[in-house]
N, CA, C and O atoms as a GROMACS GRO file, in nm:
protein
  404
    1MET      N    1   0.085  -0.117   0.000
    1MET     CA    2   0.000   0.000   0.000
    1MET      C    3   0.089   0.123   0.000
    1MET      O    4   0.188   0.130   0.073
    2THR      N    5   0.055   0.220  -0.081
    2THR     CA    6   0.136   0.341  -0.087
    2THR      C    7   0.046   0.462  -0.074
    2THR      O    8  -0.076   0.454  -0.092
    3VAL      N    9   0.108   0.573  -0.043
    3VAL     CA   10   0.038   0.700  -0.032
    3VAL      C   11   0.066   0.777  -0.159
    3VAL      O   12   0.174   0.766  -0.215
    4ASP      N   13  -0.029   0.855  -0.205
    4ASP     CA   14  -0.015   0.934  -0.325
    4ASP      C   15   0.116   1.013  -0.322
    4ASP      O   16   0.146   1.079  -0.223
    5SER      N   17   0.193   1.007  -0.430
    5SER     CA   18   0.325   1.070  -0.432
    5SER      C   19   0.319   1.222  -0.416
    5SER      O   20   0.414   1.281  -0.366
    6CYS      N   21   0.211   1.286  -0.457
    6CYS     CA   22   0.203   1.431  -0.440
    6CYS      C   23   0.191   1.468  -0.293
    6CYS      O   24   0.228   1.579  -0.254
    7GLN      N   25   0.140   1.378  -0.210
    7GLN     CA   26   0.132   1.405  -0.067
    7GLN      C   27   0.266   1.392   0.001
    7GLN      O   28   0.284   1.441   0.112
    8LEU      N   29   0.362   1.328  -0.066
    8LEU     CA   30   0.491   1.299  -0.005
    8LEU      C   31   0.601   1.392  -0.053
    8LEU      O   32   0.718   1.367  -0.024
    9SER      N   33   0.568   1.496  -0.124
    9SER     CA   34   0.669   1.580  -0.187
    9SER      C   35   0.765   1.645  -0.088
    9SER      O   36   0.877   1.678  -0.126
   10ASN      N   37   0.726   1.663   0.037
   10ASN     CA   38   0.812   1.728   0.135
   10ASN      C   39   0.916   1.634   0.193
   10ASN      O   40   1.008   1.680   0.261
   11TYR      N   41   0.907   1.506   0.169
   11TYR     CA   42   0.996   1.409   0.231
   11TYR      C   43   1.102   1.366   0.130
   11TYR      O   44   1.074   1.284   0.042
   12SER      N   45   1.222   1.420   0.143
   12SER     CA   46   1.326   1.393   0.043
   12SER      C   47   1.396   1.260   0.063
   12SER      O   48   1.453   1.206  -0.033
   13ASN      N   49   1.393   1.204   0.182
   13ASN     CA   50   1.467   1.080   0.207
   13ASN      C   51   1.377   0.966   0.250
   13ASN      O   52   1.410   0.890   0.341
   14ILE      N   53   1.263   0.955   0.185
   14ILE     CA   54   1.169   0.846   0.212
   14ILE      C   55   1.223   0.718   0.153
   14ILE      O   56   1.280   0.717   0.044
   15ILE      N   57   1.204   0.613   0.224
   15ILE     CA   58   1.249   0.482   0.178
   15ILE      C   59   1.150   0.430   0.075
   15ILE      O   60   1.029   0.426   0.100
   16LYS      N   61   1.199   0.390  -0.040
   16LYS     CA   62   1.113   0.335  -0.144
   16LYS      C   63   1.053   0.203  -0.096
   16LYS      O   64   1.123   0.119  -0.040
   17GLY      N   65   0.925   0.184  -0.118
   17GLY     CA   66   0.858   0.062  -0.077
   17GLY      C   67   0.814   0.064   0.068
   17GLY      O   68   0.752  -0.032   0.114
   18GLY      N   69   0.845   0.169   0.141
   18GLY     CA   70   0.794   0.183   0.276
   18GLY      C   71   0.883   0.135   0.387
   18GLY      O   72   0.873   0.186   0.499
   19LEU      N   73   0.970   0.038   0.363
   19LEU     CA   74   1.052  -0.016   0.471
   19LEU      C   75   1.200   0.005   0.442
   19LEU      O   76   1.242   0.011   0.326
   20LEU      N   77   1.279   0.016   0.548
   20LEU     CA   78   1.423   0.029   0.535
   20LEU      C   79   1.485  -0.101   0.488
   20LEU      O   80   1.427  -0.208   0.504
   21LYS      N   81   1.604  -0.090   0.429
   21LYS     CA   82   1.679  -0.212   0.398
   21LYS      C   83   1.713  -0.277   0.530
   21LYS      O   84   1.761  -0.212   0.623
   22GLY      N   85   1.689  -0.405   0.539
   22GLY     CA   86   1.710  -0.473   0.666
   22GLY      C   87   1.594  -0.443   0.759
   22GLY      O   88   1.503  -0.368   0.724
   23SER      N   89   1.596  -0.502   0.874
   23SER     CA   90   1.487  -0.479   0.968
   23SER      C   91   1.542  -0.429   1.100
   23SER      O   92   1.662  -0.438   1.127
   24HIS      N   93   1.452  -0.377   1.180
   24HIS     CA   94   1.492  -0.330   1.313
   24HIS      C   95   1.537  -0.452   1.393
   24HIS      O   96   1.479  -0.559   1.380
   25PRO      N   97   1.640  -0.436   1.477
   25PRO     CA   98   1.690  -0.551   1.552
   25PRO      C   99   1.590  -0.609   1.653
   25PRO      O  100   1.606  -0.722   1.697
   26ASN      N  101   1.487  -0.532   1.688
   26ASN     CA  102   1.387  -0.582   1.782
   26ASN      C  103   1.261  -0.621   1.707
   26ASN      O  104   1.206  -0.542   1.632
   27LYS      N  105   1.215  -0.744   1.728
   27LYS     CA  106   1.100  -0.794   1.653
   27LYS      C  107   0.971  -0.718   1.684
   27LYS      O  108   0.887  -0.705   1.596
   28HIS      N  109   0.954  -0.668   1.807
   28HIS     CA  110   0.832  -0.594   1.842
   28HIS      C  111   0.828  -0.460   1.771
   28HIS      O  112   0.724  -0.418   1.721
   29ILE      N  113   0.942  -0.393   1.767
   29ILE     CA  114   0.949  -0.263   1.698
   29ILE      C  115   0.935  -0.283   1.548
   29ILE      O  116   0.868  -0.203   1.483
   30GLN      N  117   0.996  -0.387   1.492
   30GLN     CA  118   0.982  -0.414   1.349
   30GLN      C  119   0.836  -0.440   1.314
   30GLN      O  120   0.788  -0.393   1.211
   31ALA      N  121   0.765  -0.514   1.398
   31ALA     CA  122   0.623  -0.539   1.373
   31ALA      C  123   0.543  -0.409   1.379
   31ALA      O  124   0.452  -0.390   1.299
   32ALA      N  125   0.577  -0.320   1.472
   32ALA     CA  126   0.508  -0.191   1.482
   32ALA      C  127   0.536  -0.104   1.359
   32ALA      O  128   0.447  -0.034   1.311
   33ILE      N  129   0.659  -0.110   1.308
   33ILE     CA  130   0.694  -0.034   1.186
   33ILE      C  131   0.612  -0.087   1.069
   33ILE      O  132   0.555  -0.008   0.992
   34GLU      N  133   0.605  -0.217   1.054
   34GLU     CA  134   0.528  -0.275   0.945
   34GLU      C  135   0.379  -0.240   0.957
   34GLU      O  136   0.313  -0.216   0.856
   35TYR      N  137   0.328  -0.237   1.079
   35TYR     CA  138   0.189  -0.197   1.102
   35TYR      C  139   0.168  -0.052   1.057
   35TYR      O  140   0.069  -0.021   0.990
   36ALA      N  141   0.262   0.036   1.094
   36ALA     CA  142   0.250   0.177   1.057
   36ALA      C  143   0.250   0.194   0.906
   36ALA      O  144   0.169   0.270   0.852
   37VAL      N  145   0.339   0.126   0.837
   37VAL     CA  146   0.346   0.136   0.692
   37VAL      C  147   0.217   0.083   0.629
   37VAL      O  148   0.169   0.138   0.530
   38SER      N  149   0.161  -0.022   0.686
   38SER     CA  150   0.036  -0.078   0.633
   38SER      C  151  -0.082   0.018   0.650
   38SER      O  152  -0.182   0.008   0.579
   39LYS      N  153  -0.070   0.111   0.744
   39LYS     CA  154  -0.176   0.209   0.769
   39LYS      C  155  -0.152   0.340   0.694
   39LYS      O  156  -0.227   0.436   0.712
   40GLY      N  157  -0.048   0.346   0.609
   40GLY     CA  158  -0.025   0.464   0.527
   40GLY      C  159   0.082   0.558   0.578
   40GLY      O  160   0.104   0.663   0.519
   41TRP      N  161   0.150   0.523   0.685
   41TRP     CA  162   0.260   0.604   0.735
   41TRP      C  163   0.382   0.577   0.650
   41TRP      O  164   0.394   0.470   0.589
   42VAL      N  165   0.473   0.673   0.646
   42VAL     CA  166   0.596   0.656   0.569
   42VAL      C  167   0.714   0.655   0.665
   42VAL      O  168   0.713   0.722   0.769
   43ILE      N  169   0.815   0.579   0.629
   43ILE     CA  170   0.935   0.571   0.711
   43ILE      C  171   1.045   0.650   0.641
   43ILE      O  172   1.067   0.635   0.520
   44VAL      N  173   1.113   0.733   0.718
   44VAL     CA  174   1.215   0.821   0.665
   44VAL      C  175   1.347   0.787   0.733
   44VAL      O  176   1.353   0.771   0.855
   45GLU      N  177   1.453   0.775   0.653
   45GLU     CA  178   1.584   0.746   0.711
   45GLU      C  179   1.623   0.854   0.809
   45GLU      O  180   1.590   0.971   0.792
   46SER      N  181   1.695   0.813   0.912
   46SER     CA  182   1.747   0.912   1.006
   46SER      C  183   1.860   0.988   0.936
   46SER      O  184   1.917   0.939   0.838
   47GLY      N  185   1.890   1.104   0.984
   47GLY     CA  186   1.992   1.187   0.922
   47GLY      C  187   2.133   1.137   0.944
   47GLY      O  188   2.228   1.202   0.900
   48GLY      N  189   2.151   1.025   1.010
   48GLY     CA  190   2.284   0.971   1.033
   48GLY      C  191   2.346   1.019   1.164
   48GLY      O  192   2.457   0.980   1.198
   49SER      N  193   2.274   1.104   1.235
   49SER     CA  194   2.327   1.151   1.363
   49SER      C  195   2.238   1.104   1.477
   49SER      O  196   2.117   1.086   1.458
   50GLY      N  197   2.295   1.085   1.590
   50GLY     CA  198   2.216   1.046   1.706
   50GLY      C  199   2.179   0.899   1.703
   50GLY      O  200   2.242   0.819   1.635
   51HIS      N  201   2.076   0.866   1.778
   51HIS     CA  202   2.039   0.727   1.796
   51HIS      C  203   1.914   0.681   1.722
   51HIS      O  204   1.882   0.563   1.727
   52PRO      N  205   1.841   0.769   1.653
   52PRO     CA  206   1.721   0.718   1.587
   52PRO      C  207   1.754   0.620   1.476
   52PRO      O  208   1.848   0.640   1.398
   53TYR      N  209   1.677   0.515   1.469
   53TYR     CA  210   1.687   0.417   1.361
   53TYR      C  211   1.628   0.479   1.235
   53TYR      O  212   1.682   0.466   1.125
   54ALA      N  213   1.515   0.546   1.253
   54ALA     CA  214   1.444   0.612   1.143
   54ALA      C  215   1.336   0.701   1.206
   54ALA      O  216   1.328   0.716   1.328
   55LYS      N  217   1.255   0.760   1.120
   55LYS     CA  218   1.144   0.842   1.167
   55LYS      C  219   1.018   0.800   1.091
   55LYS      O  220   1.023   0.775   0.971
   56LEU      N  221   0.908   0.790   1.162
   56LEU     CA  222   0.778   0.764   1.099
   56LEU      C  223   0.704   0.895   1.084
   56LEU      O  224   0.702   0.977   1.176
   57ARG      N  225   0.642   0.914   0.969
   57ARG     CA  226   0.561   1.034   0.946
   57ARG      C  227   0.428   0.993   0.886
   57ARG      O  228   0.418   0.900   0.807
   58CYS      N  229   0.327   1.067   0.926
   58CYS     CA  230   0.194   1.046   0.870
   58CYS      C  231   0.200   1.072   0.721
   58CYS      O  232   0.270   1.163   0.676
   59GLY      N  233   0.129   0.992   0.643
   59GLY     CA  234   0.130   1.007   0.498
   59GLY      C  235   0.042   1.117   0.445
   59GLY      O  236   0.033   1.134   0.324
   60ILE      N  237  -0.024   1.192   0.531
   60ILE     CA  238  -0.112   1.300   0.487
   60ILE      C  239  -0.035   1.432   0.489
   60ILE      O  240   0.020   1.471   0.592
   61HIS      N  241  -0.031   1.498   0.375
   61HIS     CA  242   0.039   1.626   0.364
   61HIS      C  243  -0.019   1.725   0.464
   61HIS      O  244  -0.141   1.743   0.471
   62GLY      N  245   0.067   1.789   0.540
   62GLY     CA  246   0.023   1.889   0.636
   62GLY      C  247   0.009   1.839   0.778
   62GLY      O  248  -0.010   1.918   0.870
   63HIS      N  249   0.018   1.709   0.798
   63HIS     CA  250   0.010   1.654   0.933
   63HIS      C  251   0.150   1.650   0.995
   63HIS      O  252   0.204   1.542   1.023
   64THR      N  253   0.207   1.766   1.016
   64THR     CA  254   0.345   1.773   1.064
   64THR      C  255   0.360   1.731   1.210
   64THR      O  256   0.468   1.692   1.252
   65ASP      N  257   0.253   1.737   1.286
   65ASP     CA  258   0.260   1.693   1.426
   65ASP      C  259   0.259   1.542   1.438
   65ASP      O  260   0.292   1.487   1.543
   66HIS      N  261   0.222   1.475   1.332
   66HIS     CA  262   0.211   1.329   1.335
   66HIS      C  263   0.340   1.266   1.285
   66HIS      O  264   0.348   1.221   1.171
   67SER      N  265   0.439   1.264   1.372
   67SER     CA  266   0.565   1.198   1.340
   67SER      C  267   0.626   1.146   1.469
   67SER      O  268   0.593   1.191   1.578
   68MET      N  269   0.716   1.050   1.453
   68MET     CA  270   0.776   0.989   1.571
   68MET      C  271   0.910   0.928   1.534
   68MET      O  272   0.923   0.864   1.429
   69SER      N  273   1.009   0.948   1.619
   69SER     CA  274   1.139   0.884   1.599
   69SER      C  275   1.129   0.739   1.644
   69SER      O  276   1.063   0.707   1.743
   70ILE      N  277   1.196   0.653   1.569
   70ILE     CA  278   1.207   0.512   1.606
   70ILE      C  279   1.349   0.495   1.657
   70ILE      O  280   1.445   0.515   1.583
   71TRP      N  281   1.363   0.458   1.781
   71TRP     CA  282   1.494   0.447   1.842
   71TRP      C  283   1.558   0.313   1.812
   71TRP      O  284   1.490   0.210   1.803
   72SER      N  285   1.689   0.316   1.795
   72SER     CA  286   1.764   0.193   1.767
   72SER      C  287   1.766   0.100   1.888
   72SER      O  288   1.744  -0.020   1.875
   73THR      N  289   1.792   0.157   2.005
   73THR     CA  290   1.804   0.075   2.126
   73THR      C  291   1.727   0.140   2.241
   73THR      O  292   1.788   0.193   2.334
   74PRO      N  293   1.594   0.136   2.235
   74PRO     CA  294   1.517   0.194   2.345
   74PRO      C  295   1.533   0.112   2.472
   74PRO      O  296   1.563  -0.007   2.468
   75GLY      N  297   1.513   0.177   2.585
   75GLY     CA  298   1.525   0.107   2.714
   75GLY      C  299   1.424  -0.004   2.731
   75GLY      O  300   1.456  -0.109   2.787
   76ALA      N  301   1.304   0.017   2.683
   76ALA     CA  302   1.197  -0.083   2.693
   76ALA      C  303   1.138  -0.102   2.552
   76ALA      O  304   1.041  -0.034   2.517
   77PRO      N  305   1.195  -0.192   2.473
   77PRO     CA  306   1.153  -0.208   2.333
   77PRO      C  307   1.004  -0.236   2.314
   77PRO      O  308   0.942  -0.182   2.222
   78GLU      N  309   0.945  -0.319   2.400
   78GLU     CA  310   0.803  -0.349   2.383
   78GLU      C  311   0.717  -0.225   2.409
   78GLU      O  312   0.616  -0.205   2.341
   79ASN      N  313   0.757  -0.144   2.505
   79ASN     CA  314   0.684  -0.019   2.530
   79ASN      C  315   0.699   0.078   2.413
   79ASN      O  316   0.603   0.146   2.376
   80HIS      N  317   0.818   0.083   2.354
   80HIS     CA  318   0.840   0.171   2.239
   80HIS      C  319   0.753   0.126   2.121
   80HIS      O  320   0.696   0.210   2.051
   81ALA      N  321   0.742  -0.005   2.101
   81ALA     CA  322   0.655  -0.057   1.995
   81ALA      C  323   0.509  -0.017   2.021
   81ALA      O  324   0.437   0.020   1.928
   82LYS      N  325   0.466  -0.023   2.146
   82LYS     CA  326   0.330   0.018   2.181
   82LYS      C  327   0.310   0.167   2.155
   82LYS      O  328   0.202   0.208   2.111
   83GLN      N  329   0.412   0.249   2.182
   83GLN     CA  330   0.403   0.393   2.155
   83GLN      C  331   0.384   0.417   2.005
   83GLN      O  332   0.304   0.502   1.965
   84ILE      N  333   0.458   0.344   1.925
   84ILE     CA  334   0.445   0.359   1.779
   84ILE      C  335   0.303   0.325   1.736
   84ILE      O  336   0.243   0.399   1.658
   85ILE      N  337   0.250   0.215   1.786
   85ILE     CA  338   0.114   0.173   1.748
   85ILE      C  339   0.011   0.274   1.794
   85ILE      O  340  -0.083   0.303   1.721
   86ARG      N  341   0.027   0.330   1.916
   86ARG     CA  342  -0.067   0.432   1.963
   86ARG      C  343  -0.064   0.555   1.873
   86ARG      O  344  -0.169   0.610   1.840
   87MET      N  345   0.055   0.598   1.832
   87MET     CA  346   0.066   0.715   1.745
   87MET      C  347  -0.001   0.688   1.611
   87MET      O  348  -0.072   0.773   1.558
   88VAL      N  349   0.022   0.570   1.555
   88VAL     CA  350  -0.037   0.535   1.427
   88VAL      C  351  -0.190   0.530   1.438
   88VAL      O  352  -0.259   0.574   1.346
   89ASN      N  353  -0.241   0.478   1.547
   89ASN     CA  354  -0.386   0.468   1.564
   89ASN      C  355  -0.453   0.604   1.578
   89ASN      O  356  -0.574   0.615   1.556
   90LYS      N  357  -0.378   0.706   1.614
   90LYS     CA  358  -0.435   0.841   1.622
   90LYS      C  359  -0.468   0.896   1.484
   90LYS      O  360  -0.562   0.974   1.468
   91CYS      N  361  -0.391   0.854   1.385
   91CYS     CA  362  -0.412   0.906   1.249
   91CYS      C  363  -0.366   0.800   1.150
   91CYS      O  364  -0.247   0.771   1.140
   92SER      N  365  -0.458   0.744   1.077
   92SER     CA  366  -0.426   0.644   0.976
   92SER      C  367  -0.464   0.699   0.839
   92SER      O  368  -0.583   0.700   0.805
   93PRO      N  369  -0.366   0.744   0.760
   93PRO     CA  370  -0.396   0.805   0.630
   93PRO      C  371  -0.481   0.719   0.538
   93PRO      O  372  -0.569   0.771   0.470
   94LEU      N  373  -0.456   0.589   0.534
   94LEU     CA  374  -0.534   0.504   0.443
   94LEU      C  375  -0.679   0.495   0.486
   94LEU      O  376  -0.767   0.492   0.401
   95GLU      N  377  -0.706   0.490   0.617
   95GLU     CA  378  -0.843   0.486   0.665
   95GLU      C  379  -0.914   0.618   0.636
   95GLU      O  380  -1.032   0.618   0.600
   96GLN      N  381  -0.842   0.730   0.650
   96GLN     CA  382  -0.903   0.861   0.623
   96GLN      C  383  -0.932   0.878   0.475
   96GLN      O  384  -1.030   0.942   0.438
   97ALA      N  385  -0.848   0.821   0.390
   97ALA     CA  386  -0.870   0.831   0.246
   97ALA      C  387  -0.993   0.753   0.203
   97ALA      O  388  -1.057   0.787   0.103
   98GLU      N  389  -1.028   0.648   0.279
   98GLU     CA  390  -1.144   0.566   0.245
   98GLU      C  391  -1.274   0.625   0.294
   98GLU      O  392  -1.382   0.585   0.249
   99LYS      N  393  -1.267   0.722   0.388
   99LYS     CA  394  -1.389   0.783   0.441
   99LYS      C  395  -1.451   0.877   0.337
   99LYS      O  396  -1.379   0.954   0.274
  100PRO      N  397  -1.582   0.872   0.319
  100PRO     CA  398  -1.645   0.967   0.226
  100PRO      C  399  -1.646   1.107   0.287
  100PRO      O  400  -1.658   1.123   0.408
  101ASP      N  401  -1.634   1.207   0.202
  101ASP     CA  402  -1.634   1.346   0.250
  101ASP      C  403  -1.770   1.394   0.288
  101ASP      O  404  -1.786   1.509   0.329
   0.00000   0.00000   0.00000
């Protein structure tokens, strides 16, 4: 599932196909990333600095508040995965696209 490319014009380093090469070292976080992508979120490579593995952003243009860093080595990986899922459930671009106006 993909989001319309015109909605993604602001994201210069989006991973093609939705997922990064390789997977997150934690299976719970990887499952949460895959869930987010299936709901229309896009994964963006980290800038190469700091500890983020990547960043998730809502696939709807203008939803700048709907983003979250995915940490490489969070203190509580299962809790971090739950945080990702909670953020995704707040705004699911694919579900909103299916709603009639």
